[in-house]
C-alpha positions as CSV (number, residue, x, y, z in Angstrom):
1,M,-0.2,0.2,0.1
2,S,1.5,3.3,-1.1
3,I,1.6,6.1,1.7
4,P,1.9,9.8,0.7
5,I,3.8,10.8,3.7
6,K,7.8,10.6,3.0
7,F,10.2,12.2,5.7
8,G,12.7,14.6,3.6
9,T,16.0,15.9,4.4
10,D,14.2,17.7,7.3
11,G,10.5,16.5,7.9
12,W,7.7,15.7,6.0
13,R,6.4,18.6,3.3
14,A,3.1,18.4,1.1
15,I,0.7,20.4,-0.7
16,I,-2.0,21.5,2.1
17,A,-5.5,20.0,1.2
18,D,-4.2,17.6,-1.1
19,D,-1.8,15.7,1.2
20,F,-0.9,18.0,3.9
21,T,-4.6,17.0,5.5
22,F,-5.7,17.2,9.4
23,E,-5.7,13.4,8.7
24,N,-2.3,13.1,8.0
25,V,-0.8,15.4,10.5
26,R,-2.5,13.7,13.0
27,L,-1.2,10.5,11.8
28,C,2.3,12.0,11.8
29,A,1.8,12.6,15.5
30,Q,0.8,9.1,16.4
31,A,3.2,7.2,14.3
32,L,5.8,9.9,16.8
33,C,4.1,9.0,19.7
34,N,4.2,5.4,19.4
35,Y,7.9,5.5,18.4
36,L,8.3,8.0,21.8
37,K,6.8,5.1,23.9
38,R,8.6,2.2,22.1
39,A,11.7,4.2,23.1
40,G,10.9,4.8,26.7
41,K,11.0,8.9,26.0
42,T,7.5,10.0,27.2
43,Q,8.3,11.8,30.8
44,R,9.1,14.9,29.7
45,G,6.7,16.2,27.2
46,L,6.7,17.5,23.4
47,V,7.3,21.1,22.4
48,V,4.8,21.7,19.8
49,G,5.1,25.3,17.6
50,Y,3.9,26.4,14.4
51,D,5.2,28.9,11.7
52,T,3.0,31.4,9.8
53,R,1.9,29.4,6.7
54,Y,-2.4,28.8,6.0
55,A,-3.6,27.2,8.9
56,S,-0.4,26.1,11.1
57,E,-2.2,27.2,14.3
58,R,-4.9,24.5,13.4
59,F,-2.4,21.9,12.3
60,A,-0.3,22.5,15.5
61,A,-3.6,22.3,17.6
62,A,-4.6,18.7,15.7
63,A,-1.0,17.5,16.3
64,A,-0.9,18.6,20.4
65,E,-4.5,16.7,20.8
66,V,-2.9,13.8,19.4
67,V,-0.2,13.9,22.0
68,A,-1.8,14.9,24.9
69,A,-4.5,12.2,24.2
70,N,-1.4,9.4,24.2
71,G,-0.7,10.2,28.0
72,I,2.5,12.6,26.5
73,S,2.4,16.4,27.7
74,V,2.6,18.9,25.3
75,Y,3.6,22.3,25.4
76,L,2.1,24.1,22.9
77,C,3.7,27.5,21.6
78,G,1.4,30.3,22.1
79,K,2.1,32.3,18.6
80,A,3.9,31.6,15.5
81,C,7.6,31.6,16.0
82,P,10.8,30.6,13.8
83,T,11.8,26.5,14.4
84,P,14.9,28.0,15.9
85,V,13.1,29.7,19.1
86,V,10.9,26.1,19.1
87,S,13.9,24.1,19.1
88,H,15.5,26.1,21.9
89,T,12.3,25.8,23.6
90,I,12.9,21.9,23.8
91,R,16.0,22.0,25.5
92,H,14.8,25.3,28.1
93,L,12.0,23.0,29.4
94,G,14.1,19.7,29.5
95,A,11.6,18.0,26.8
96,D,11.7,14.8,25.3
97,G,11.6,16.5,21.6
98,G,9.0,18.3,19.3
99,V,6.9,19.4,16.3
100,V,7.3,22.3,14.4
101,I,4.5,23.0,11.8
102,T,5.9,24.5,9.0
103,A,7.0,24.0,5.3
104,S,10.8,26.5,5.8
105,H,11.4,27.7,2.3
106,N,8.7,26.0,0.2
107,P,6.0,27.4,-1.8
108,G,2.7,29.0,-0.1
109,E,1.0,25.8,-1.0
110,Y,3.2,23.7,1.2
111,N,3.1,23.0,4.7
112,G,5.0,20.3,6.5
113,F,5.9,18.3,9.9
114,K,9.1,18.9,11.5
115,V,10.5,16.4,14.2
116,K,13.0,17.4,16.6
117,D,14.8,15.2,19.4
118,E,15.5,15.7,22.8
119,H,19.1,17.5,21.8
120,S,16.7,20.0,20.1
121,S,18.3,19.2,16.8
122,S,16.2,17.8,13.7
123,A,15.6,14.3,14.3
124,P,18.7,11.7,13.0
125,Q,17.8,9.3,9.9
126,E,17.7,6.5,12.3
127,V,14.9,8.0,14.4
128,V,13.0,9.1,11.3
129,D,13.4,5.5,10.0
130,R,11.8,4.3,12.9
131,I,8.8,7.3,12.9
132,E,8.0,6.3,9.2
133,A,7.9,2.2,10.5
134,E,5.0,3.2,12.9
135,L,3.5,5.0,10.3
136,A,3.3,2.0,8.0
137,E,2.2,0.2,10.7
138,L,-0.6,2.9,11.6
139,W,-1.5,3.3,7.8
140,P,-4.1,0.4,7.3
141,T,-6.5,1.6,10.0
142,K,-5.4,5.2,10.2
143,V,-6.4,5.1,14.0
144,V,-5.2,7.8,16.1
145,R,-6.0,9.1,19.4
146,R,-7.4,12.7,20.2
147,M,-8.1,14.7,23.1
148,P,-9.6,18.1,22.8
149,L,-7.4,20.8,24.0
150,E,-9.6,22.3,26.4
151,E,-9.9,18.8,28.5
152,A,-5.9,18.2,27.8
153,T,-5.6,21.8,29.1
154,G,-7.8,20.5,32.5
155,R,-6.4,17.4,33.2
156,G,-2.5,19.1,33.1
157,L,-1.6,17.4,29.8
158,A,-1.5,20.6,27.7
159,R,-0.3,24.0,28.5
160,S,0.5,27.1,26.4
161,V,4.3,28.3,26.2
162,D,5.5,32.0,25.2
163,P,8.9,30.6,24.1
164,D,10.2,34.3,22.8
165,A,12.0,35.7,26.5
166,P,14.0,32.3,27.1
167,Y,15.5,32.3,23.6
168,L,16.4,36.3,23.2
169,E,18.2,35.8,26.6
170,T,20.2,33.0,25.1
171,I,20.9,34.9,21.8
172,R,21.8,38.1,23.8
173,R,24.5,36.1,26.0
174,L,25.8,33.9,22.7
175,V,26.4,37.3,20.6
176,G,27.4,39.1,24.3
177,E,25.7,42.3,25.5
178,D,28.9,44.7,24.7
179,R,29.1,43.1,20.9
180,L,25.4,43.5,20.7
181,Q,26.2,47.3,22.2
182,R,28.6,47.9,19.8
183,I,26.1,46.6,17.1
184,R,23.4,49.0,18.2
185,S,25.9,51.8,18.5
186,S,27.4,51.3,15.1
187,G,25.3,53.8,13.0
188,M,24.8,51.2,10.6
189,R,21.8,50.8,8.2
190,V,20.5,47.3,8.2
191,V,17.6,46.3,6.1
192,V,15.7,43.3,7.5
193,D,13.8,41.0,4.7
194,S,11.5,39.1,7.2
195,M,10.0,37.5,4.1
196,Y,6.3,37.5,5.6
197,G,7.5,34.5,8.1
198,A,8.4,33.6,11.6
199,G,11.0,35.7,11.7
200,A,9.5,38.8,11.7
201,G,10.3,41.1,14.3
202,Y,12.8,39.0,16.2
203,L,16.3,41.1,14.8
204,R,14.5,44.3,15.1
205,A,13.8,43.9,18.7
206,L,17.4,42.7,19.2
207,L,18.9,45.5,18.0
208,R,16.5,48.4,19.4
209,G,17.9,51.2,21.5
210,G,20.9,52.3,19.7
211,G,22.2,54.8,16.6
212,V,21.5,51.3,14.3
213,R,18.7,52.1,11.8
214,V,16.6,48.8,11.2
215,T,14.3,48.9,8.4
216,E,12.1,45.6,8.2
217,L,10.5,44.5,4.9
218,N,7.9,41.8,4.8
219,G,7.3,41.7,8.4
220,V,3.4,40.9,9.1
221,R,2.0,37.6,8.4
222,N,1.0,36.4,4.8
223,P,0.4,33.1,4.1
224,A,0.5,33.5,0.0
225,F,4.0,35.2,0.4
226,P,2.9,37.7,-2.5
227,G,5.2,37.3,-5.0
228,I,8.1,35.4,-3.5
229,Q,9.2,31.8,-2.2
230,P,10.1,32.3,1.4
231,E,13.8,31.3,0.4
232,P,16.3,33.7,1.0
233,I,18.0,33.6,-2.6
234,T,18.8,35.9,-5.7
235,R,15.6,35.5,-7.3
236,N,13.5,36.2,-4.1
237,L,15.2,39.3,-2.7
238,A,14.4,42.0,-5.3
239,K,12.6,44.1,-2.8
240,L,15.6,44.1,-0.2
241,R,17.9,44.7,-3.3
242,R,16.1,48.3,-4.0
243,H,15.9,49.2,-0.4
244,V,19.5,48.0,0.2
245,R,20.6,50.3,-3.0
246,R,19.0,53.3,-1.4
247,G,21.9,53.5,0.9
248,A,22.0,50.4,3.5
249,S,25.0,48.8,5.1
250,V,23.5,45.3,4.6
251,G,20.5,43.2,4.0
252,L,19.6,40.2,5.8
253,A,16.9,37.7,4.9
254,T,15.4,35.0,6.7
255,D,13.2,32.2,5.5
256,G,9.6,31.3,6.1
257,D,10.8,29.9,9.4
258,A,13.6,32.1,10.4
259,D,16.4,29.1,10.2
260,R,18.1,30.0,7.5
261,L,20.0,33.5,6.8
262,G,20.6,35.3,3.5
263,V,22.9,38.0,3.2
264,M,22.7,41.3,0.4
265,D,25.9,43.4,0.3
266,E,26.2,47.3,0.2
267,H,25.7,47.2,-3.4
268,G,22.7,45.1,-3.3
269,S,24.5,41.9,-4.7
270,F,23.7,38.7,-3.3
271,V,26.5,37.5,-0.7
272,T,26.2,33.2,-1.6
273,Q,25.4,30.9,1.2
274,L,29.3,29.4,0.7
275,Q,30.6,33.0,1.2
276,V,28.0,33.5,4.3
277,Y,29.3,30.2,5.9
278,A,33.2,30.7,5.0
279,L,32.7,34.1,6.7
280,L,30.8,33.0,9.7
281,C,33.7,30.2,10.0
282,L,36.2,33.1,9.7
283,Y,34.5,35.1,12.4
284,L,34.7,32.5,14.8
285,L,38.0,31.7,14.4
286,E,39.4,34.9,13.6
287,V,37.5,37.5,15.4
288,R,36.0,35.4,18.2
289,G,39.1,33.1,19.0
290,Q,37.3,30.0,19.1
291,R,38.3,26.7,18.0
292,G,37.0,23.5,17.0
293,P,35.7,21.2,14.1
294,L,33.8,22.9,11.2
295,I,31.0,21.1,9.8
296,K,29.9,20.9,6.1
297,T,27.7,19.1,3.8
298,I,28.4,18.0,0.6
299,T,26.9,20.6,-0.9
300,T,29.1,23.4,0.7
301,S,32.0,25.2,0.1
302,S,35.6,23.6,-0.4
303,M,36.7,27.0,1.2
304,I,36.1,25.7,4.6
305,Y,38.8,22.8,3.9
306,R,41.0,25.7,3.4
307,L,39.9,27.8,6.6
308,G,40.4,24.2,8.3
309,E,43.9,24.1,7.3
310,R,44.6,27.7,7.7
311,Y,43.4,27.5,11.7
312,N,44.6,24.1,12.4
313,V,41.3,22.7,13.2
314,P,39.4,19.5,11.7
315,V,36.5,19.5,8.8
316,V,34.0,16.9,8.6
317,E,31.3,16.8,5.6
318,T,28.3,14.9,5.8
319,D,24.8,14.3,3.8
320,V,22.6,17.3,3.1
321,G,20.3,18.1,5.7
322,F,20.7,19.0,9.5
323,K,19.4,15.9,10.5
324,Y,23.2,14.8,9.7
325,V,25.1,17.8,10.9
326,G,23.3,18.4,14.2
327,P,24.3,14.5,15.5
328,E,27.8,15.6,14.2
329,M,27.8,18.7,16.0
330,I,27.0,17.2,19.3
331,R,29.3,14.3,18.7
332,L,32.1,16.4,18.1
333,D,31.2,19.7,20.2
334,A,31.8,21.1,16.8
335,L,32.1,24.9,16.3
336,I,29.9,25.5,13.5
337,G,27.7,23.3,11.2
338,G,26.4,24.6,7.6
339,E,24.8,23.6,4.5
340,E,24.6,25.9,1.3
341,S,20.8,26.4,1.5
342,G,22.0,29.0,4.1
343,G,21.5,27.1,7.5
344,Y,24.0,27.4,10.0
345,G,24.1,26.1,13.7
346,F,26.3,27.3,16.2
347,R,28.5,25.7,19.5
348,G,26.7,26.8,23.0
349,H,23.5,27.2,21.3
350,I,21.3,24.2,19.9
351,P,22.3,21.8,17.5
352,E,20.2,23.3,14.9
353,R,19.9,26.2,12.3
354,D,19.2,29.7,13.6
355,G,18.6,32.5,10.9
356,I,18.4,35.3,13.7
357,L,21.9,34.2,15.6
358,A,23.8,33.9,12.0
359,G,22.7,37.5,11.4
360,L,23.5,39.0,14.6
361,Y,27.2,36.9,14.0
362,F,27.2,38.5,10.4
363,L,26.7,42.1,11.6
364,D,29.3,41.7,14.8
365,L,31.7,40.6,11.7
366,M,30.8,43.9,9.9
367,V,31.6,45.8,13.3
368,S,34.6,43.9,14.3
369,T,36.4,44.4,11.3
370,G,35.3,47.8,10.5
371,K,34.3,45.9,6.8
372,S,31.6,46.3,4.5
373,P,30.3,43.0,3.2
374,S,31.7,42.9,-0.3
375,Q,35.1,43.9,1.5
376,L,34.4,40.8,3.8
377,V,34.5,38.8,0.4
378,E,37.7,40.3,-0.7
379,H,39.4,39.4,2.5
380,L,38.3,36.2,2.5
381,Y,39.4,35.0,-1.0
382,S,42.7,37.1,0.0
383,L,43.3,34.0,2.4
384,V,41.6,30.9,0.8
385,G,41.2,32.2,-2.9
386,P,38.4,33.2,-5.0
387,H,35.5,30.6,-4.9
388,Y,32.4,31.5,-6.9
389,Y,28.8,29.6,-6.7
390,D,25.6,29.2,-7.9
391,R,22.6,26.8,-8.1
392,L,19.7,25.8,-10.9
393,D,16.7,24.4,-9.3
394,L,15.0,22.3,-12.2
395,H,11.3,21.0,-12.1
396,F,11.6,17.9,-13.9
397,P,8.3,15.0,-15.2
398,P,8.2,12.7,-12.2
399,D,8.8,9.6,-14.7
400,Q,11.7,10.4,-15.6
401,R,13.6,10.5,-12.2
402,S,15.6,7.1,-12.8
403,A,16.5,8.1,-16.5
404,I,17.8,11.7,-15.1
405,I,20.1,9.9,-12.4
406,G,21.2,7.2,-15.0
407,R,22.4,9.7,-17.2
408,V,24.2,11.7,-14.3
409,A,25.7,8.8,-12.6
410,G,27.8,7.4,-15.6
411,E,31.4,6.9,-15.6
412,R,33.5,9.8,-17.2
413,K,37.0,11.1,-17.3
414,A,36.0,15.0,-18.0
415,V,32.8,17.5,-17.9
416,G,33.3,19.8,-20.7
417,A,37.1,20.7,-20.6
418,H,37.2,20.0,-17.2
419,S,39.2,16.7,-16.1
420,V,37.7,14.7,-13.4
421,A,39.6,13.9,-10.3
422,H,37.2,12.4,-8.1
423,R,33.6,11.0,-8.3
424,E,31.1,10.3,-5.7
425,A,27.4,9.3,-5.7
426,F,25.3,9.8,-2.6
427,G,21.7,7.9,-1.9
428,S,19.8,6.1,1.0
429,D,17.9,2.9,1.0
430,G,19.6,1.4,-2.0
431,A,18.6,4.7,-4.4
432,L,20.7,6.8,-5.8
433,N,20.0,10.4,-5.3
434,G,23.1,12.5,-6.7
435,V,26.6,12.7,-7.9
436,R,29.6,15.4,-7.2
437,F,32.3,15.8,-9.8
438,T,35.7,17.2,-8.4
439,F,38.1,18.6,-10.6
440,A,41.7,18.7,-11.1
441,D,41.6,22.6,-10.1
442,A,39.7,21.7,-7.0
443,G,36.3,23.0,-8.6
444,W,33.4,20.6,-8.3
445,L,29.8,19.7,-9.7
446,L,27.0,18.4,-7.6
447,V,23.6,17.1,-9.2
448,R,21.1,16.2,-6.9
449,F,17.3,15.7,-6.2
450,S,15.6,17.6,-3.6
451,G,14.5,16.2,-0.1
452,T,11.9,18.4,0.3
453,E,10.4,18.9,-3.4
454,P,10.0,17.8,-7.0
455,V,13.1,19.5,-7.9
456,L,16.7,18.2,-9.4
457,R,19.5,20.9,-8.1
458,I,22.6,21.1,-9.8
459,Y,25.4,23.2,-7.7
460,A,28.6,24.1,-9.1
461,E,31.3,26.0,-7.3
462,T,35.1,27.1,-9.1
463,S,37.7,29.9,-9.5
464,S,34.9,32.2,-11.8
465,P,31.8,33.2,-12.8
466,Q,32.2,32.6,-15.9
467,R,33.5,28.9,-15.0
468,V,29.8,28.4,-12.3
469,A,27.5,29.1,-15.1
470,E,29.2,26.9,-17.9
471,L,29.8,24.3,-15.5
472,L,26.2,24.3,-14.8
473,Q,25.2,24.0,-18.3
474,R,27.4,21.2,-18.4
475,G,25.6,20.0,-15.2
476,R,21.9,20.6,-17.1
477,E,22.9,18.5,-20.3
478,L,23.7,15.7,-18.5
479,A,20.4,15.7,-16.7
480,G,18.9,16.1,-20.3
481,L,16.8,18.9,-19.0
């Protein structure tokens, strides 16, 4: 029997009212509860949060009713809030995990079901596998337990929580009040694009009370995400670009659930996620003088290896998704973990992406060095050499998936004029999902299927923008699209 619920790189996502229904959300919640019972993790409760998408609060309530009916205490966030805020609440309350109703950066017609573990991290793959196994057992009968929230509250099984104050206190501690005050007093003009998402208001609140001028765009709830997809990449940031070009120092953007960060330099040019991650690593290593392993996914910059060599710290590579990055951060007490999508996690915080903290660290890097974003990129290149990057997202006929990966996966000595030094294939459950070609000049091309939406992604990083464009075209030709 086919089950239309499949957890990808970070939870399950689907189109609202198609597969993302109240019935299916309740089934996911019941499967999670069944897993927790078998694992003996039912004593400390679950946190349930949600974003600003259509009916997210109602889907969250549906999940909470199932959790309570299974005799597990539920802490339901009293308002829409970012995923890192929900994750932080798990740690603050000492809960056994959590659920976030969000589709993160996906288009407005989507919603999703993210599972967080007791470490406040994305549930690791082995936990996801067990939840999916429980779901498969439930599917034939679709029987779930439910208890109205009013009854659950009366029995002491459910309560509403405001997660903001403890989270903001942690952020102030991590950045440091002296550094925050220097940012506030810097006189910078910062434009923040909250992309109609759950991160609205957070950066503005943290920077309030000084000479810094903060302008927030798209800071209201609008589940349609008009004119954009809430992913902080170039094509969705035209409004931010226009405002930055009017004299701002920097533009910062957070995605739909504020676990990702996008950066626009003072000229209105997008600072790629790979450049931002390398700069955040440099910030912690150089400005803050910290040391520890750097965690990168397969789609993240080779600049991280150069920084690891320069500062004598190890670099560890994982598959795509924080369900792989987070456990490595915990295991190695890593300094930082990052991925190509703009998600960055930091030691001393939760082993999870946080676009708000990443944005503050980027501002502190600017203030501490006295450099603009474009000057920071130039400084980075002076240390590790020029690295340029871009990505293509291509929709494809679903019945062509096997043919596409078959064309890409073939052995080859070169891609265009680029000699292949190393070829790696990636996948799970015995299914090939992507291939990366590393070239003799250390540039690379990677073709893989998205784990969150029906898209083929083609990534390239090399020494010039022209070569990046050529590699992306070669990747498209390999895929036959």
